[in-house]
Structures are given as C-alpha cells and as structure tokens.
C-alpha positions in Angstrom: 0.4 0.0 0.1 2.7 2.3 0.4 4.3 1.7 -2.7 1.0 2.3 -4.5 0.7 5.4 -2.3 4.6 6.5 -3.4 4.0 5.9 -6.7 0.4 7.8 -6.5 2.5 10.7 -5.5 4.8 10.4 -7.7 3.0 11.3 -10.5 0.9 14.1 -8.7 -2.1 12.0 -9.4 -3.9 14.7 -6.9 -3.8 17.6 -5.0 -5.7 18.0 -1.3 -8.4 21.3 -1.6 -11.4 21.7 0.9 -14.7 19.9 -0.2 -17.0 21.4 -2.5 -20.6 22.0 -1.3 -21.8 21.1 -4.7 -19.9 18.3 -6.6 -19.8 14.6 -6.6 -17.4 13.0 -4.3 -16.0 10.0 -5.8 -15.1 7.3 -3.0 -12.4 5.3 -3.6 -11.4 1.7 -2.0 -7.8 -0.8 -1.6 -8.0 -3.8 -3.7 -5.4 -6.6 -3.2 -4.1 -9.1 -5.8 -1.4 -11.8 -5.5 0.5 -11.9 -8.9 1.5 -15.8 -10.2 4.4 -16.6 -12.4 3.1 -19.0 -15.4 4.3 -21.7 -13.1 2.0 -21.1 -10.3 4.6 -20.0 -7.9 4.1 -16.4 -6.2 5.5 -13.7 -7.8 4.5 -10.5 -5.8 1.7 -9.2 -3.6 0.2 -6.3 -4.9 -2.1 -3.4 -3.6 -4.0 -0.9 -5.6 -6.2 2.4 -5.1 -9.4 1.9 -6.9 -12.0 4.4 -7.7 -15.4 3.9 -6.9 -16.1 4.4 -10.7 -19.9 3.6 -10.0 -20.6 6.7 -8.2 -19.5 8.5 -10.8 -22.1 10.8 -13.3 -22.2 10.6 -17.1 -21.3 13.7 -18.5 -20.2 15.3 -15.0 -17.5 13.2 -14.0 -17.4 11.5 -17.5 -17.9 11.5 -21.1 -16.4 8.8 -23.7 -15.4 5.2 -21.9 -14.2 3.1 -24.9 -10.5 1.8 -24.7 -9.4 -0.7 -28.1 -8.2 -3.8 -26.6 -6.5 -6.3 -29.2 -8.4 -8.8 -30.7 -7.3 -12.6 -29.9 -7.5 -13.1 -33.9 -4.6 -10.6 -34.4 -2.5 -12.1 -31.0 -2.5 -14.9 -32.9 -1.9 -14.0 -36.6 0.7 -12.0 -35.1 2.4 -14.3 -32.9 2.4 -16.7 -36.3 3.9 -14.4 -38.8 6.7 -13.7 -36.0 7.6 -17.3 -35.0 7.8 -18.5 -39.0 10.3 -15.8 -39.9 12.5 -16.1 -36.5 11.7 -12.8 -35.1 12.5 -12.0 -31.3 8.8 -11.7 -29.0 9.3 -9.5 -26.3 6.5 -9.0 -23.5 6.3 -5.3 -21.5 4.3 -4.1 -19.0 3.5 -1.1 -17.7 3.7 0.1 -14.5 0.7 1.9 -12.7 -0.6 2.5 -16.9 -3.5 4.5 -15.9 -1.7 7.0 -14.0 -0.2 8.3 -17.0 -3.8 9.2 -18.6 -4.4 12.6 -18.7 -8.4 14.1 -16.9 -10.1 16.3 -19.2 -12.8 16.6 -16.7 -12.6 17.4 -12.9 -13.1 14.6 -10.5 -13.5 15.0 -6.7 -12.0 11.5 -4.9 -11.8 11.3 -1.2 -8.7 10.8 0.6 -7.9 7.0 0.5 -8.6 4.8 3.5 -5.7 4.4 6.1 -3.5 7.1 4.4 -5.8 10.3 5.3 -3.9 13.5 5.6 -4.0 14.4 9.4 -3.2 18.2 8.5 -6.3 18.3 6.1 -8.6 15.5 7.4 -12.3 16.8 5.8 -9.9 17.6 2.4 -10.5 15.8 -0.8 -8.6 14.9 -3.4 -8.5 16.5 -6.9 -7.5 14.1 -9.2 -5.1 15.6 -11.8 -4.6 12.4 -13.7 -6.3 9.5 -14.2 -6.8 6.3 -11.6 -7.6 2.7 -11.7 -11.6 2.7 -11.3 -12.6 6.0 -13.1 -15.0 4.7 -16.1 -12.7 7.4 -18.4 -9.0 5.7 -17.1 -8.5 3.0 -19.9 -9.3 5.3 -22.9 -7.3 8.0 -21.1 -4.4 5.9 -21.0 -4.3 4.7 -24.6 -5.0 8.5 -25.8 -1.8 9.0 -24.3 0.4 5.6 -25.5 -0.9 6.1 -29.1 0.0 9.2 -29.7 3.6 8.0 -28.5 4.0 5.5 -30.9 2.7 7.2 -33.6 5.2 9.6 -33.4 7.7 7.1 -33.2 6.8 6.0 -36.8 3.9 3.8 -36.4 0.4 3.7 -38.5 -2.8 2.3 -36.1 -3.9 -0.3 -38.0 -7.6 -0.1 -39.5 -9.1 -3.4 -39.2 -7.7 -3.5 -35.1 -6.9 0.1 -33.6 -4.8 -1.8 -30.7 -2.1 -3.4 -33.6 0.5 -0.7 -34.3 2.4 -1.7 -37.4 6.4 -0.2 -38.3 7.7 -0.5 -41.6 10.6 1.7 -42.7 13.3 0.7 -45.2 13.9 -3.3 -44.3 12.7 -3.2 -40.6 9.1 -4.3 -39.7 7.9 -4.5 -36.4 4.3 -5.0 -34.8 3.2 -3.7 -31.2 -0.1 -5.2 -30.0 -1.6 -3.3 -26.6 -4.0 -5.4 -24.3 -4.3 -2.2 -22.0 -1.1 -2.2 -19.9 -0.2 -5.9 -21.3 2.3 -5.0 -24.4 3.4 -7.8 -26.9 6.5 -6.1 -29.2 8.1 -8.1 -32.2 9.9 -7.4 -35.1 12.7 -8.3 -37.9 15.1 -6.0 -35.8 16.5 -7.0 -32.6 18.4 -3.7 -32.2 15.0 -1.7 -33.2 13.0 -3.7 -31.1 15.3 -3.1 -27.8 15.5 0.6 -29.0 11.3 0.8 -29.0 11.6 -0.8 -25.5 14.1 1.9 -24.3 12.2 4.9 -25.9 9.2 4.0 -24.3 10.6 3.2 -20.7 11.7 7.0 -21.0 8.1 8.2 -21.5 6.6 5.3 -19.1 7.3 3.1 -16.5 7.8 -0.2 -18.1 8.8 -3.8 -16.6 10.8 -6.0 -19.1 9.2 -9.4 -19.2 11.8 -10.4 -21.8 10.7 -13.4 -24.1 7.0 -13.7 -24.1 5.7 -16.5 -22.2 2.3 -15.7 -20.2 -0.3 -13.4 -21.8 -3.7 -12.8 -20.9 -4.2 -16.2 -19.6 -2.2 -17.6 -22.8 1.0 -19.4 -21.7 3.6 -19.6 -24.8 6.0 -22.3 -24.9 8.8 -22.2 -27.8 9.8 -25.1 -29.2 12.3 -25.9 -32.1 9.6 -26.2 -35.1 6.4 -24.9 -33.3 5.2 -22.3 -30.6 2.4 -24.0 -28.6 -0.2 -22.1 -27.2 -1.9 -22.9 -24.0 -4.6 -22.2 -21.5 -4.1 -24.8 -19.0 -2.9 -22.4 -16.0 -5.7 -20.4 -16.7 -8.2 -23.5 -16.7 -6.6 -24.9 -13.6 -7.2 -21.8 -11.7 -10.8 -21.9 -12.7 -11.2 -25.1 -11.7 -9.8 -24.2 -8.0 -11.7 -21.6 -8.2 -15.3 -22.9 -8.5 -14.4 -26.0 -6.5 -14.0 -28.4 -9.3 -10.3 -29.4 -9.3 -10.9 -32.8 -7.9 -14.0 -33.6 -9.8 -13.9 -36.8 -12.1 -12.9 -36.0 -15.8 -15.1 -37.3 -18.5 -14.1 -37.7 -22.5 -17.5 -36.3 -23.3 -18.8 -34.0 -20.7 -22.4 -33.3 -21.7 -24.7 -36.7 -22.1 -24.5 -37.8 -25.9 -28.5 -38.9 -25.5 -29.5 -35.1 -25.2 
C-alpha cells in the first residue's frame, strides 16, 4: 500500500482541496491481489487504490469511456507471422498504466482509507491524472500511449486499432496493446530493444523478456513450433469453482441430449 501511495504521489495524481458543497465526491477503496508466475509460484503481493467508478455521473465526471483492446485473432496472427520469420517476441508491462492518462473532466475523490492527511482530514482529492476504477481511465491511458507510438513512426491498424505497425526501409515491427500488457515483435532485434528503451523513457515499463504468459495464455517455444495453452488459466478456474478434484469425462455432456 505504501508503494502504491508513493507511485501516486510521485505521479502527482491529485492535490488536496476543500470539499466543494455542490460537487460529486467519488469514493475509493484498496484492492489486493497475488500475482503468480506461469508455473503457479507467487510473483508478488500487490495493493492498488481504485476509485469507485460507480459513483461517477455521466456527463459530469466522465463522457467517453471506450478503450480498444487487441483481438485474440490478431494476437494469434501476429505471433504466427513472427515465429515463422524467426523474430524475437518480447513482452512488457506498464507500471501503473492508468496513472499516465490525462483527465479532461473535473473529478473529486475522497482521501484513501488509511492514508488520510491528518493536517487536512476533511479535504478531498482533486484528481490531476487518471486513476484505476474511473470509467474514463482506460481511454485516457490509450490516448496517451497511441500518440507516443505514432510519433515513433507507427501506423494504427484500421481493422484492429490496438495493433500498431512500423514499416520503414527493411525494418518491420508490430506492437500489440491490451491495456497495460504489450507484445512487441519485429524483424530487427536492435529496433525492438530501442523501442522498449524509448517507451521506458516516457512510461515506467517492466521488461518481461521473451513472451511466456499473456492474458491467461501460456506460450511455449519449441524448435519448430510455438504452442499456446490456457492450462494454467483453466486450472485456476477449476480451483476457484471447486471442481479441481472432479472426475474427468471424455464427453462432458450426455450424448443422448
């Protein structure tokens, strides 16, 4: 929680102001999550401050909310092209991605539970940047990332607006964006590495190396093939629903129906 608050303060996400009498005050809460590695081991414990977006009023606290996310078909297509051509496939994650989005609306939020400023206990947070939970946060983040890629020479694909394509001279590069998870692949390893460094200079990135686990899909590279599996995701789902020890059947549904 302290780490999250440190990131929020360093990003200047809000300023404390006296609570307006005629404004809608959005609440907030802490959300805790355990992040796992592909093999099921614990990667880290995570706490995130989330705004209660259901307190927001359309037309006052937000207008547009849509954020493009890459299509599963596009992911499989690009991975197939990259593997066939022997390109490296890198994966990066943006730390606190939504905090990079700029707000165009005026949004007031209550102070975080457990971190109320003792000098101003009745003040509220006037948000300067987007925050997780706000209805417009995904769109605000994408509106910050896409111009950065376009400035770098990328073109946004018309059939899937979360696919960015760079093609210049003999270099081809694809960037797949799913909120804060990004896959980067291209014909030039030097260009891909340079792109990651340039993005890191603008956003706080975590370089996850070669693609291994993306959106619940585990990627395993063999000498002559790339295998995509959701085994870990399915095992988690069975565990969550209490069906991990159920008896397996070759035909789950009765063939007589």
